[in-house]
Gaussian input, Z-matrix of N, CA and C with variables (Angstrom, degrees):
# hf/3-21g

backbone

0 1
 N
 C     1     B1
 C     2     B2     1     A1
 N     3     B3     2     A2     1     D1
 C     4     B4     3     A3     2     D2
 C     5     B5     4     A4     3     D3
 N     6     B6     5     A5     4     D4
 C     7     B7     6     A6     5     D5
 C     8     B8     7     A7     6     D6
 N     9     B9     8     A8     7     D7
 C    10    B10     9     A9     8     D8
 C    11    B11    10    A10     9     D9
 N    12    B12    11    A11    10    D10
 C    13    B13    12    A12    11    D11
 C    14    B14    13    A13    12    D12
 N    15    B15    14    A14    13    D13
 C    16    B16    15    A15    14    D14
 C    17    B17    16    A16    15    D15
 N    18    B18    17    A17    16    D16
 C    19    B19    18    A18    17    D17
 C    20    B20    19    A19    18    D18
 N    21    B21    20    A20    19    D19
 C    22    B22    21    A21    20    D20
 C    23    B23    22    A22    21    D21
 N    24    B24    23    A23    22    D22
 C    25    B25    24    A24    23    D23
 C    26    B26    25    A25    24    D24
 N    27    B27    26    A26    25    D25
 C    28    B28    27    A27    26    D26
 C    29    B29    28    A28    27    D27
 N    30    B30    29    A29    28    D28
 C    31    B31    30    A30    29    D29
 C    32    B32    31    A31    30    D30
 N    33    B33    32    A32    31    D31
 C    34    B34    33    A33    32    D32
 C    35    B35    34    A34    33    D33
 N    36    B36    35    A35    34    D34
 C    37    B37    36    A36    35    D35
 C    38    B38    37    A37    36    D36
 N    39    B39    38    A38    37    D37
 C    40    B40    39    A39    38    D38
 C    41    B41    40    A40    39    D39
 N    42    B42    41    A41    40    D40
 C    43    B43    42    A42    41    D41
 C    44    B44    43    A43    42    D42
 N    45    B45    44    A44    43    D43
 C    46    B46    45    A45    44    D44
 C    47    B47    46    A46    45    D45
 N    48    B48    47    A47    46    D46
 C    49    B49    48    A48    47    D47
 C    50    B50    49    A49    48    D48
 N    51    B51    50    A50    49    D49
 C    52    B52    51    A51    50    D50
 C    53    B53    52    A52    51    D51
 N    54    B54    53    A53    52    D52
 C    55    B55    54    A54    53    D53
 C    56    B56    55    A55    54    D54
 N    57    B57    56    A56    55    D55
 C    58    B58    57    A57    56    D56
 C    59    B59    58    A58    57    D57
 N    60    B60    59    A59    58    D58
 C    61    B61    60    A60    59    D59
 C    62    B62    61    A61    60    D60
 N    63    B63    62    A62    61    D61
 C    64    B64    63    A63    62    D62
 C    65    B65    64    A64    63    D63
 N    66    B66    65    A65    64    D64
 C    67    B67    66    A66    65    D65
 C    68    B68    67    A67    66    D66
 N    69    B69    68    A68    67    D67
 C    70    B70    69    A69    68    D68
 C    71    B71    70    A70    69    D69
 N    72    B72    71    A71    70    D70
 C    73    B73    72    A72    71    D71
 C    74    B74    73    A73    72    D72
 N    75    B75    74    A74    73    D73
 C    76    B76    75    A75    74    D74
 C    77    B77    76    A76    75    D75
 N    78    B78    77    A77    76    D76
 C    79    B79    78    A78    77    D77
 C    80    B80    79    A79    78    D78
 N    81    B81    80    A80    79    D79
 C    82    B82    81    A81    80    D80
 C    83    B83    82    A82    81    D81
 N    84    B84    83    A83    82    D82
 C    85    B85    84    A84    83    D83
 C    86    B86    85    A85    84    D84
 N    87    B87    86    A86    85    D85
 C    88    B88    87    A87    86    D86
 C    89    B89    88    A88    87    D87
 N    90    B90    89    A89    88    D88
 C    91    B91    90    A90    89    D89
 C    92    B92    91    A91    90    D90
 N    93    B93    92    A92    91    D91
 C    94    B94    93    A93    92    D92
 C    95    B95    94    A94    93    D93
 N    96    B96    95    A95    94    D94
 C    97    B97    96    A96    95    D95
 C    98    B98    97    A97    96    D96
 N    99    B99    98    A98    97    D97
 C   100   B100    99    A99    98    D98
 C   101   B101   100   A100    99    D99
 N   102   B102   101   A101   100   D100
 C   103   B103   102   A102   101   D101
 C   104   B104   103   A103   102   D102
 N   105   B105   104   A104   103   D103
 C   106   B106   105   A105   104   D104
 C   107   B107   106   A106   105   D105
 N   108   B108   107   A107   106   D106
 C   109   B109   108   A108   107   D107
 C   110   B110   109   A109   108   D108
 N   111   B111   110   A110   109   D109
 C   112   B112   111   A111   110   D110
 C   113   B113   112   A112   111   D111
 N   114   B114   113   A113   112   D112
 C   115   B115   114   A114   113   D113
 C   116   B116   115   A115   114   D114
 N   117   B117   116   A116   115   D115
 C   118   B118   117   A117   116   D116
 C   119   B119   118   A118   117   D117
 N   120   B120   119   A119   118   D118
 C   121   B121   120   A120   119   D119
 C   122   B122   121   A121   120   D120
 N   123   B123   122   A122   121   D121
 C   124   B124   123   A123   122   D122
 C   125   B125   124   A124   123   D123
 N   126   B126   125   A125   124   D124
 C   127   B127   126   A126   125   D125
 C   128   B128   127   A127   126   D126
 N   129   B129   128   A128   127   D127
 C   130   B130   129   A129   128   D128
 C   131   B131   130   A130   129   D129
 N   132   B132   131   A131   130   D130
 C   133   B133   132   A132   131   D131
 C   134   B134   133   A133   132   D132
 N   135   B135   134   A134   133   D133
 C   136   B136   135   A135   134   D134
 C   137   B137   136   A136   135   D135
 N   138   B138   137   A137   136   D136
 C   139   B139   138   A138   137   D137
 C   140   B140   139   A139   138   D138
 N   141   B141   140   A140   139   D139
 C   142   B142   141   A141   140   D140
 C   143   B143   142   A142   141   D141
 N   144   B144   143   A143   142   D142
 C   145   B145   144   A144   143   D143
 C   146   B146   145   A145   144   D144
 N   147   B147   146   A146   145   D145
 C   148   B148   147   A147   146   D146
 C   149   B149   148   A148   147   D147
 N   150   B150   149   A149   148   D148
 C   151   B151   150   A150   149   D149
 C   152   B152   151   A151   150   D150
 N   153   B153   152   A152   151   D151
 C   154   B154   153   A153   152   D152
 C   155   B155   154   A154   153   D153
 N   156   B156   155   A155   154   D154
 C   157   B157   156   A156   155   D155
 C   158   B158   157   A157   156   D156
 N   159   B159   158   A158   157   D157
 C   160   B160   159   A159   158   D158
 C   161   B161   160   A160   159   D159
 N   162   B162   161   A161   160   D160
 C   163   B163   162   A162   161   D161
 C   164   B164   163   A163   162   D162
 N   165   B165   164   A164   163   D163
 C   166   B166   165   A165   164   D164
 C   167   B167   166   A166   165   D165
 N   168   B168   167   A167   166   D166
 C   169   B169   168   A168   167   D167
 C   170   B170   169   A169   168   D168
 N   171   B171   170   A170   169   D169
 C   172   B172   171   A171   170   D170
 C   173   B173   172   A172   171   D171
 N   174   B174   173   A173   172   D172
 C   175   B175   174   A174   173   D173
 C   176   B176   175   A175   174   D174
 N   177   B177   176   A176   175   D175
 C   178   B178   177   A177   176   D176
 C   179   B179   178   A178   177   D177
 N   180   B180   179   A179   178   D178
 C   181   B181   180   A180   179   D179
 C   182   B182   181   A181   180   D180
 N   183   B183   182   A182   181   D181
 C   184   B184   183   A183   182   D182
 C   185   B185   184   A184   183   D183
 N   186   B186   185   A185   184   D184
 C   187   B187   186   A186   185   D185
 C   188   B188   187   A187   186   D186
 N   189   B189   188   A188   187   D187
 C   190   B190   189   A189   188   D188
 C   191   B191   190   A190   189   D189
 N   192   B192   191   A191   190   D190
 C   193   B193   192   A192   191   D191
 C   194   B194   193   A193   192   D192
 N   195   B195   194   A194   193   D193
 C   196   B196   195   A195   194   D194
 C   197   B197   196   A196   195   D195
 N   198   B198   197   A197   196   D196
 C   199   B199   198   A198   197   D197
 C   200   B200   199   A199   198   D198
 N   201   B201   200   A200   199   D199
 C   202   B202   201   A201   200   D200
 C   203   B203   202   A202   201   D201
 N   204   B204   203   A203   202   D202
 C   205   B205   204   A204   203   D203
 C   206   B206   205   A205   204   D204
 N   207   B207   206   A206   205   D205
 C   208   B208   207   A207   206   D206
 C   209   B209   208   A208   207   D207
 N   210   B210   209   A209   208   D208
 C   211   B211   210   A210   209   D209
 C   212   B212   211   A211   210   D210
 N   213   B213   212   A212   211   D211
 C   214   B214   213   A213   212   D212
 C   215   B215   214   A214   213   D213
 N   216   B216   215   A215   214   D214
 C   217   B217   216   A216   215   D215
 C   218   B218   217   A217   216   D216
 N   219   B219   218   A218   217   D217
 C   220   B220   219   A219   218   D218
 C   221   B221   220   A220   219   D219
 N   222   B222   221   A221   220   D220
 C   223   B223   222   A222   221   D221
 C   224   B224   223   A223   222   D222
 N   225   B225   224   A224   223   D223
 C   226   B226   225   A225   224   D224
 C   227   B227   226   A226   225   D225
 N   228   B228   227   A227   226   D226
 C   229   B229   228   A228   227   D227
 C   230   B230   229   A229   228   D228
 N   231   B231   230   A230   229   D229
 C   232   B232   231   A231   230   D230
 C   233   B233   232   A232   231   D231
 N   234   B234   233   A233   232   D232
 C   235   B235   234   A234   233   D233
 C   236   B236   235   A235   234   D234
 N   237   B237   236   A236   235   D235
 C   238   B238   237   A237   236   D236
 C   239   B239   238   A238   237   D237
 N   240   B240   239   A239   238   D238
 C   241   B241   240   A240   239   D239
 C   242   B242   241   A241   240   D240
 N   243   B243   242   A242   241   D241
 C   244   B244   243   A243   242   D242
 C   245   B245   244   A244   243   D243
 N   246   B246   245   A245   244   D244
 C   247   B247   246   A246   245   D245
 C   248   B248   247   A247   246   D246
 N   249   B249   248   A248   247   D247
 C   250   B250   249   A249   248   D248
 C   251   B251   250   A250   249   D249
 N   252   B252   251   A251   250   D250
 C   253   B253   252   A252   251   D251
 C   254   B254   253   A253   252   D252
 N   255   B255   254   A254   253   D253
 C   256   B256   255   A255   254   D254
 C   257   B257   256   A256   255   D255
 N   258   B258   257   A257   256   D256
 C   259   B259   258   A258   257   D257
 C   260   B260   259   A259   258   D258
 N   261   B261   260   A260   259   D259
 C   262   B262   261   A261   260   D260
 C   263   B263   262   A262   261   D261
 N   264   B264   263   A263   262   D262
 C   265   B265   264   A264   263   D263
 C   266   B266   265   A265   264   D264
 N   267   B267   266   A266   265   D265
 C   268   B268   267   A267   266   D266
 C   269   B269   268   A268   267   D267
 N   270   B270   269   A269   268   D268
 C   271   B271   270   A270   269   D269
 C   272   B272   271   A271   270   D270
 N   273   B273   272   A272   271   D271
 C   274   B274   273   A273   272   D272
 C   275   B275   274   A274   273   D273
 N   276   B276   275   A275   274   D274
 C   277   B277   276   A276   275   D275
 C   278   B278   277   A277   276   D276
 N   279   B279   278   A278   277   D277
 C   280   B280   279   A279   278   D278
 C   281   B281   280   A280   279   D279
 N   282   B282   281   A281   280   D280
 C   283   B283   282   A282   281   D281
 C   284   B284   283   A283   282   D282
 N   285   B285   284   A284   283   D283
 C   286   B286   285   A285   284   D284
 C   287   B287   286   A286   285   D285
 N   288   B288   287   A287   286   D286
 C   289   B289   288   A288   287   D287
 C   290   B290   289   A289   288   D288
 N   291   B291   290   A290   289   D289
 C   292   B292   291   A291   290   D290
 C   293   B293   292   A292   291   D291
 N   294   B294   293   A293   292   D292
 C   295   B295   294   A294   293   D293
 C   296   B296   295   A295   294   D294
 N   297   B297   296   A296   295   D295
 C   298   B298   297   A297   296   D296
 C   299   B299   298   A298   297   D297
 N   300   B300   299   A299   298   D298
 C   301   B301   300   A300   299   D299
 C   302   B302   301   A301   300   D300
 N   303   B303   302   A302   301   D301
 C   304   B304   303   A303   302   D302
 C   305   B305   304   A304   303   D303
 N   306   B306   305   A305   304   D304
 C   307   B307   306   A306   305   D305
 C   308   B308   307   A307   306   D306
 N   309   B309   308   A308   307   D307
 C   310   B310   309   A309   308   D308
 C   311   B311   310   A310   309   D309
 N   312   B312   311   A311   310   D310
 C   313   B313   312   A312   311   D311
 C   314   B314   313   A313   312   D312
 N   315   B315   314   A314   313   D313
 C   316   B316   315   A315   314   D314
 C   317   B317   316   A316   315   D315
 N   318   B318   317   A317   316   D316
 C   319   B319   318   A318   317   D317
 C   320   B320   319   A319   318   D318
 N   321   B321   320   A320   319   D319
 C   322   B322   321   A321   320   D320
 C   323   B323   322   A322   321   D321
 N   324   B324   323   A323   322   D322
 C   325   B325   324   A324   323   D323
 C   326   B326   325   A325   324   D324
 N   327   B327   326   A326   325   D325
 C   328   B328   327   A327   326   D326
 C   329   B329   328   A328   327   D327
 N   330   B330   329   A329   328   D328
 C   331   B331   330   A330   329   D329
 C   332   B332   331   A331   330   D330
 N   333   B333   332   A332   331   D331
 C   334   B334   333   A333   332   D332
 C   335   B335   334   A334   333   D333
 N   336   B336   335   A335   334   D334
 C   337   B337   336   A336   335   D335
 C   338   B338   337   A337   336   D336
 N   339   B339   338   A338   337   D337
 C   340   B340   339   A339   338   D338
 C   341   B341   340   A340   339   D339

   B1=1.4459
   B2=1.5260
   B3=1.2920
   B4=1.4540
   B5=1.5236
   B6=1.3238
   B7=1.4552
   B8=1.5214
   B9=1.3174
   B10=1.4609
   B11=1.5256
   B12=1.3191
   B13=1.4674
   B14=1.5232
   B15=1.3175
   B16=1.4594
   B17=1.5226
   B18=1.3066
   B19=1.4618
   B20=1.5203
   B21=1.3212
   B22=1.4522
   B23=1.5180
   B24=1.3248
   B25=1.4643
   B26=1.5221
   B27=1.3179
   B28=1.4657
   B29=1.5191
   B30=1.3139
   B31=1.4588
   B32=1.5194
   B33=1.2969
   B34=1.4642
   B35=1.5205
   B36=1.3214
   B37=1.4629
   B38=1.5126
   B39=1.2991
   B40=1.4524
   B41=1.5100
   B42=1.2958
   B43=1.4533
   B44=1.5203
   B45=1.3087
   B46=1.4620
   B47=1.5217
   B48=1.3306
   B49=1.4589
   B50=1.5252
   B51=1.3371
   B52=1.4598
   B53=1.5252
   B54=1.3143
   B55=1.4610
   B56=1.5179
   B57=1.3195
   B58=1.4662
   B59=1.5183
   B60=1.3092
   B61=1.4549
   B62=1.5190
   B63=1.3038
   B64=1.4603
   B65=1.5219
   B66=1.3327
   B67=1.4628
   B68=1.5241
   B69=1.3272
   B70=1.4592
   B71=1.5248
   B72=1.3148
   B73=1.4647
   B74=1.5185
   B75=1.3294
   B76=1.4518
   B77=1.5185
   B78=1.3151
   B79=1.4645
   B80=1.5264
   B81=1.3303
   B82=1.4593
   B83=1.5241
   B84=1.3320
   B85=1.4572
   B86=1.5300
   B87=1.3235
   B88=1.4642
   B89=1.5273
   B90=1.3235
   B91=1.4655
   B92=1.5298
   B93=1.3283
   B94=1.4658
   B95=1.5257
   B96=1.3217
   B97=1.4637
   B98=1.5262
   B99=1.3278
   B100=1.4650
   B101=1.5284
   B102=1.3260
   B103=1.4679
   B104=1.5275
   B105=1.3215
   B106=1.4672
   B107=1.5243
   B108=1.3240
   B109=1.4640
   B110=1.5257
   B111=1.3273
   B112=1.4650
   B113=1.5297
   B114=1.3228
   B115=1.4662
   B116=1.5299
   B117=1.3088
   B118=1.4586
   B119=1.5128
   B120=1.3355
   B121=1.4734
   B122=1.5246
   B123=1.3157
   B124=1.4634
   B125=1.5189
   B126=1.3287
   B127=1.4696
   B128=1.5262
   B129=1.3212
   B130=1.4639
   B131=1.5267
   B132=1.3167
   B133=1.4613
   B134=1.5173
   B135=1.3269
   B136=1.4696
   B137=1.5251
   B138=1.3297
   B139=1.4656
   B140=1.5244
   B141=1.3359
   B142=1.4710
   B143=1.5302
   B144=1.3174
   B145=1.4611
   B146=1.5228
   B147=1.3353
   B148=1.4592
   B149=1.5305
   B150=1.3364
   B151=1.4653
   B152=1.5233
   B153=1.3069
   B154=1.4610
   B155=1.5250
   B156=1.3312
   B157=1.4654
   B158=1.5291
   B159=1.3394
   B160=1.4634
   B161=1.5206
   B162=1.3335
   B163=1.4623
   B164=1.5250
   B165=1.3190
   B166=1.4665
   B167=1.5300
   B168=1.3268
   B169=1.4637
   B170=1.5319
   B171=1.3130
   B172=1.4625
   B173=1.5268
   B174=1.3209
   B175=1.4637
   B176=1.5239
   B177=1.3370
   B178=1.4666
   B179=1.5265
   B180=1.3320
   B181=1.4681
   B182=1.5268
   B183=1.3184
   B184=1.4685
   B185=1.5254
   B186=1.3236
   B187=1.4658
   B188=1.5261
   B189=1.3322
   B190=1.4580
   B191=1.5247
   B192=1.3216
   B193=1.4672
   B194=1.5195
   B195=1.3189
   B196=1.4644
   B197=1.5257
   B198=1.3289
   B199=1.4607
   B200=1.5222
   B201=1.3092
   B202=1.4572
   B203=1.5175
   B204=1.3041
   B205=1.4598
   B206=1.5126
   B207=1.3229
   B208=1.4607
   B209=1.5261
   B210=1.3262
   B211=1.4566
   B212=1.5239
   B213=1.3196
   B214=1.4615
   B215=1.5267
   B216=1.3057
   B217=1.4594
   B218=1.5273
   B219=1.3374
   B220=1.4659
   B221=1.5329
   B222=1.3302
   B223=1.4635
   B224=1.5259
   B225=1.3107
   B226=1.4640
   B227=1.5191
   B228=1.3283
   B229=1.4710
   B230=1.5181
   B231=1.3279
   B232=1.4617
   B233=1.5242
   B234=1.3248
   B235=1.4616
   B236=1.5310
   B237=1.3290
   B238=1.4705
   B239=1.5243
   B240=1.3269
   B241=1.4617
   B242=1.5252
   B243=1.3328
   B244=1.4641
   B245=1.5256
   B246=1.3247
   B247=1.4662
   B248=1.5229
   B249=1.3176
   B250=1.4631
   B251=1.5278
   B252=1.3304
   B253=1.4693
   B254=1.5212
   B255=1.3333
   B256=1.4661
   B257=1.5224
   B258=1.3250
   B259=1.4602
   B260=1.5192
   B261=1.3304
   B262=1.4630
   B263=1.5199
   B264=1.3068
   B265=1.4558
   B266=1.5114
   B267=1.3092
   B268=1.4500
   B269=1.5184
   B270=1.3126
   B271=1.4514
   B272=1.5158
   B273=1.2916
   B274=1.4515
   B275=1.5222
   B276=1.3203
   B277=1.4497
   B278=1.5181
   B279=1.2845
   B280=1.4554
   B281=1.5173
   B282=1.3103
   B283=1.4488
   B284=1.5259
   B285=1.3085
   B286=1.4609
   B287=1.5201
   B288=1.3016
   B289=1.4527
   B290=1.5205
   B291=1.2864
   B292=1.4503
   B293=1.5183
   B294=1.3198
   B295=1.4561
   B296=1.5191
   B297=1.3112
   B298=1.4506
   B299=1.5156
   B300=1.3090
   B301=1.4636
   B302=1.5210
   B303=1.2959
   B304=1.4568
   B305=1.5140
   B306=1.3109
   B307=1.4578
   B308=1.5214
   B309=1.3256
   B310=1.4569
   B311=1.5113
   B312=1.2963
   B313=1.4529
   B314=1.5265
   B315=1.3241
   B316=1.4621
   B317=1.5220
   B318=1.3027
   B319=1.4527
   B320=1.5133
   B321=1.3367
   B322=1.4568
   B323=1.5167
   B324=1.3166
   B325=1.4560
   B326=1.5295
   B327=1.2873
   B328=1.4564
   B329=1.5196
   B330=1.3057
   B331=1.4617
   B332=1.5223
   B333=1.3109
   B334=1.4555
   B335=1.5232
   B336=1.2963
   B337=1.4624
   B338=1.5134
   B339=1.2756
   B340=1.4616
   B341=1.5024
   A1=107.45
   A2=116.82
   A3=123.06
   A4=108.30
   A5=116.50
   A6=120.33
   A7=110.62
   A8=115.87
   A9=120.71
   A10=111.19
   A11=116.86
   A12=120.34
   A13=107.88
   A14=116.62
   A15=120.00
   A16=111.33
   A17=115.41
   A18=121.43
   A19=108.79
   A20=115.57
   A21=119.88
   A22=111.03
   A23=116.93
   A24=120.46
   A25=111.43
   A26=116.38
   A27=121.68
   A28=108.35
   A29=116.16
   A30=120.11
   A31=110.25
   A32=115.31
   A33=123.14
   A34=107.89
   A35=116.66
   A36=120.45
   A37=112.77
   A38=117.19
   A39=120.32
   A40=114.07
   A41=113.55
   A42=124.54
   A43=110.03
   A44=117.54
   A45=122.26
   A46=113.10
   A47=118.03
   A48=119.61
   A49=112.11
   A50=117.52
   A51=121.56
   A52=109.29
   A53=116.64
   A54=121.02
   A55=112.75
   A56=117.87
   A57=121.32
   A58=111.80
   A59=117.59
   A60=121.88
   A61=112.44
   A62=114.96
   A63=121.37
   A64=111.80
   A65=116.90
   A66=120.76
   A67=112.25
   A68=117.23
   A69=120.63
   A70=112.84
   A71=116.89
   A72=119.95
   A73=112.70
   A74=117.11
   A75=120.59
   A76=113.44
   A77=117.33
   A78=121.41
   A79=112.65
   A80=116.79
   A81=121.12
   A82=110.15
   A83=115.48
   A84=119.93
   A85=107.85
   A86=116.60
   A87=119.56
   A88=111.27
   A89=116.55
   A90=120.89
   A91=110.60
   A92=116.51
   A93=120.68
   A94=110.77
   A95=116.98
   A96=120.63
   A97=110.80
   A98=117.45
   A99=120.87
   A100=110.98
   A101=116.64
   A102=120.33
   A103=110.71
   A104=117.27
   A105=120.07
   A106=111.28
   A107=117.45
   A108=119.73
   A109=111.23
   A110=117.53
   A111=121.35
   A112=112.07
   A113=117.71
   A114=121.97
   A115=113.55
   A116=118.36
   A117=122.00
   A118=115.16
   A119=117.30
   A120=119.81
   A121=110.84
   A122=116.78
   A123=120.53
   A124=110.74
   A125=116.71
   A126=119.80
   A127=110.72
   A128=116.41
   A129=120.79
   A130=110.66
   A131=116.41
   A132=120.80
   A133=112.89
   A134=116.24
   A135=119.60
   A136=110.80
   A137=116.22
   A138=120.18
   A139=111.83
   A140=117.53
   A141=119.28
   A142=112.39
   A143=116.86
   A144=125.22
   A145=113.74
   A146=117.11
   A147=119.22
   A148=110.46
   A149=116.95
   A150=123.23
   A151=108.70
   A152=115.91
   A153=120.89
   A154=108.96
   A155=117.66
   A156=120.26
   A157=110.97
   A158=115.88
   A159=120.28
   A160=113.23
   A161=117.42
   A162=119.66
   A163=109.20
   A164=115.05
   A165=120.52
   A166=112.09
   A167=116.85
   A168=119.44
   A169=111.67
   A170=116.78
   A171=119.98
   A172=110.82
   A173=117.48
   A174=121.24
   A175=110.79
   A176=117.04
   A177=121.54
   A178=109.78
   A179=117.01
   A180=121.32
   A181=110.64
   A182=116.97
   A183=121.45
   A184=110.77
   A185=117.26
   A186=120.84
   A187=111.51
   A188=117.35
   A189=120.72
   A190=112.74
   A191=118.13
   A192=119.75
   A193=111.90
   A194=116.32
   A195=119.84
   A196=112.67
   A197=117.49
   A198=120.93
   A199=110.94
   A200=115.19
   A201=121.29
   A202=107.02
   A203=116.24
   A204=119.66
   A205=112.04
   A206=115.32
   A207=122.56
   A208=111.37
   A209=115.98
   A210=122.55
   A211=109.15
   A212=116.49
   A213=120.20
   A214=112.37
   A215=117.71
   A216=122.27
   A217=110.53
   A218=116.50
   A219=121.36
   A220=111.36
   A221=117.09
   A222=120.60
   A223=111.22
   A224=117.33
   A225=121.00
   A226=110.76
   A227=116.68
   A228=120.38
   A229=110.48
   A230=115.79
   A231=120.77
   A232=111.26
   A233=118.01
   A234=120.74
   A235=111.09
   A236=117.11
   A237=120.00
   A238=110.64
   A239=117.01
   A240=120.40
   A241=109.95
   A242=117.27
   A243=121.84
   A244=110.49
   A245=117.04
   A246=120.75
   A247=111.39
   A248=116.77
   A249=121.09
   A250=110.71
   A251=116.42
   A252=120.49
   A253=110.96
   A254=117.89
   A255=118.80
   A256=112.69
   A257=117.95
   A258=120.36
   A259=113.72
   A260=116.68
   A261=118.52
   A262=109.23
   A263=114.92
   A264=119.14
   A265=108.31
   A266=114.61
   A267=118.64
   A268=108.97
   A269=115.20
   A270=121.39
   A271=107.66
   A272=116.04
   A273=120.70
   A274=108.37
   A275=115.92
   A276=121.40
   A277=108.65
   A278=115.68
   A279=120.45
   A280=108.54
   A281=115.90
   A282=120.17
   A283=111.96
   A284=117.01
   A285=119.29
   A286=110.04
   A287=114.77
   A288=120.96
   A289=107.87
   A290=116.59
   A291=120.11
   A292=109.25
   A293=115.90
   A294=119.91
   A295=111.83
   A296=116.46
   A297=119.51
   A298=113.38
   A299=117.78
   A300=120.52
   A301=109.87
   A302=115.83
   A303=121.11
   A304=108.93
   A305=115.82
   A306=121.07
   A307=109.12
   A308=116.10
   A309=121.83
   A310=107.88
   A311=116.14
   A312=120.98
   A313=109.19
   A314=116.09
   A315=122.06
   A316=107.63
   A317=116.97
   A318=119.45
   A319=109.79
   A320=115.91
   A321=121.55
   A322=112.27
   A323=118.32
   A324=121.48
   A325=110.09
   A326=114.72
   A327=120.72
   A328=108.16
   A329=116.47
   A330=119.91
   A331=108.59
   A332=114.66
   A333=120.44
   A334=109.64
   A335=116.91
   A336=120.04
   A337=107.40
   A338=116.33
   A339=119.98
   A340=111.07
   D1=118.34
   D2=179.70
   D3=-85.86
   D4=102.17
   D5=-172.81
   D6=-152.29
   D7=161.08
   D8=173.71
   D9=-100.89
   D10=4.31
   D11=175.77
   D12=-67.41
   D13=134.44
   D14=-177.05
   D15=-69.05
   D16=149.01
   D17=178.61
   D18=-76.93
   D19=150.91
   D20=177.08
   D21=-69.75
   D22=154.96
   D23=-179.92
   D24=-71.48
   D25=-29.04
   D26=175.72
   D27=-130.91
   D28=165.62
   D29=178.81
   D30=-70.42
   D31=146.79
   D32=179.94
   D33=-101.03
   D34=120.61
   D35=-178.33
   D36=-103.64
   D37=-1.23
   D38=173.89
   D39=83.96
   D40=-169.69
   D41=-178.04
   D42=-67.15
   D43=159.32
   D44=-179.07
   D45=-63.08
   D46=-14.48
   D47=178.86
   D48=-73.76
   D49=-13.38
   D50=178.75
   D51=-96.73
   D52=67.87
   D53=-175.58
   D54=-66.93
   D55=-26.56
   D56=179.95
   D57=-104.70
   D58=12.24
   D59=178.19
   D60=98.86
   D61=162.23
   D62=-178.86
   D63=-67.13
   D64=-38.59
   D65=-176.35
   D66=-68.13
   D67=-30.40
   D68=-177.28
   D69=-95.84
   D70=4.82
   D71=-176.92
   D72=-75.53
   D73=-25.43
   D74=-177.27
   D75=88.35
   D76=-2.57
   D77=-179.52
   D78=-95.22
   D79=-22.35
   D80=-174.06
   D81=-127.45
   D82=149.61
   D83=172.46
   D84=-73.71
   D85=168.52
   D86=178.87
   D87=-62.46
   D88=-38.13
   D89=178.27
   D90=-63.04
   D91=-44.30
   D92=179.37
   D93=-65.88
   D94=-42.25
   D95=-179.79
   D96=-63.52
   D97=-42.12
   D98=177.79
   D99=-62.88
   D100=-43.31
   D101=179.38
   D102=-63.73
   D103=-40.90
   D104=178.45
   D105=-65.76
   D106=-39.71
   D107=179.39
   D108=-63.71
   D109=-39.83
   D110=-176.84
   D111=-79.37
   D112=-45.03
   D113=-173.24
   D114=-104.03
   D115=-3.34
   D116=-173.31
   D117=-59.93
   D118=-41.03
   D119=179.26
   D120=-62.11
   D121=-40.85
   D122=179.02
   D123=-68.96
   D124=-45.35
   D125=179.85
   D126=-61.90
   D127=-40.18
   D128=178.21
   D129=-63.82
   D130=-44.36
   D131=178.69
   D132=-63.79
   D133=-40.20
   D134=177.47
   D135=-67.68
   D136=-37.55
   D137=-178.50
   D138=-67.64
   D139=-40.90
   D140=-179.19
   D141=-94.23
   D142=8.44
   D143=174.75
   D144=64.68
   D145=22.42
   D146=172.89
   D147=-81.93
   D148=-16.84
   D149=172.75
   D150=-117.64
   D151=144.35
   D152=176.06
   D153=-97.40
   D154=144.35
   D155=178.14
   D156=-62.63
   D157=134.41
   D158=-179.57
   D159=-105.96
   D160=-12.70
   D161=178.96
   D162=-144.52
   D163=178.08
   D164=-174.55
   D165=-64.45
   D166=-40.22
   D167=-178.05
   D168=-66.17
   D169=-37.93
   D170=176.20
   D171=-66.27
   D172=-36.98
   D173=177.08
   D174=-64.78
   D175=-41.70
   D176=177.56
   D177=-63.62
   D178=-40.07
   D179=177.51
   D180=-57.76
   D181=-48.40
   D182=-179.44
   D183=-62.44
   D184=-41.56
   D185=-179.86
   D186=-66.83
   D187=-40.76
   D188=-176.94
   D189=-74.67
   D190=-20.51
   D191=177.85
   D192=-62.25
   D193=-34.33
   D194=-178.24
   D195=-84.31
   D196=-9.79
   D197=-179.86
   D198=-80.76
   D199=146.06
   D200=174.07
   D201=-101.06
   D202=133.26
   D203=179.19
   D204=114.65
   D205=-159.14
   D206=-174.62
   D207=-72.44
   D208=138.29
   D209=178.07
   D210=-113.28
   D211=148.40
   D212=-179.35
   D213=-90.68
   D214=-23.38
   D215=-176.03
   D216=-89.58
   D217=128.74
   D218=-178.52
   D219=-59.78
   D220=-40.59
   D221=-179.09
   D222=-61.55
   D223=-37.55
   D224=178.85
   D225=-68.08
   D226=-44.02
   D227=177.63
   D228=-59.33
   D229=-44.21
   D230=-178.58
   D231=-65.85
   D232=-43.05
   D233=-179.01
   D234=-67.59
   D235=-38.18
   D236=176.73
   D237=-65.49
   D238=-37.12
   D239=176.49
   D240=-63.86
   D241=-42.89
   D242=177.76
   D243=-60.35
   D244=-46.43
   D245=179.80
   D246=-62.92
   D247=-38.44
   D248=178.89
   D249=-63.67
   D250=-39.90
   D251=-179.79
   D252=-66.61
   D253=-44.27
   D254=-176.77
   D255=-78.65
   D256=-17.78
   D257=179.87
   D258=-88.90
   D259=-7.11
   D260=179.37
   D261=-63.43
   D262=132.30
   D263=176.16
   D264=-89.09
   D265=135.26
   D266=178.78
   D267=-85.30
   D268=128.71
   D269=179.36
   D270=-105.47
   D271=127.69
   D272=-179.73
   D273=-109.76
   D274=122.45
   D275=178.19
   D276=-105.41
   D277=130.72
   D278=178.92
   D279=-109.97
   D280=133.98
   D281=-178.78
   D282=-100.55
   D283=2.89
   D284=-179.73
   D285=-94.50
   D286=151.05
   D287=179.00
   D288=-109.06
   D289=130.17
   D290=179.63
   D291=-72.26
   D292=127.14
   D293=-179.87
   D294=-102.41
   D295=0.30
   D296=179.76
   D297=80.79
   D298=5.85
   D299=179.39
   D300=-76.09
   D301=149.66
   D302=176.29
   D303=-128.93
   D304=157.70
   D305=177.48
   D306=-91.24
   D307=137.15
   D308=172.72
   D309=-121.83
   D310=138.59
   D311=-178.88
   D312=-87.86
   D313=114.93
   D314=174.66
   D315=-114.23
   D316=82.36
   D317=-176.32
   D318=73.83
   D319=-122.99
   D320=-179.88
   D321=-96.30
   D322=-3.91
   D323=-176.34
   D324=-106.80
   D325=150.07
   D326=175.04
   D327=-107.66
   D328=135.37
   D329=177.94
   D330=-135.28
   D331=154.59
   D332=178.26
   D333=-86.56
   D334=140.40
   D335=171.42
   D336=-116.24
   D337=137.78
   D338=-177.11
   D339=-115.47

């Protein structure tokens, strides 16, 4: 990523949902995952305002984060994509129907009581 945004002091491994890393998550290309690992700490700090922008590109990043729609800065597009991935709510569909049965322990065997 050709940018003047400062690199993070440590590598950024992302949200806890990326247990095998950003590159192996299937949500990001290798280029995107590498950029997030290198610049992610800075982008995160700028996004939550724990870091102040030190140059023009960082200031543009902060301004574009609040905009809705298309962004011109690659770092902003990438960070919005990251936020979209971690904000997805997982929906669990169950195909079983509860019959109201419960398990009772009869020694070592389990039996249904109706």
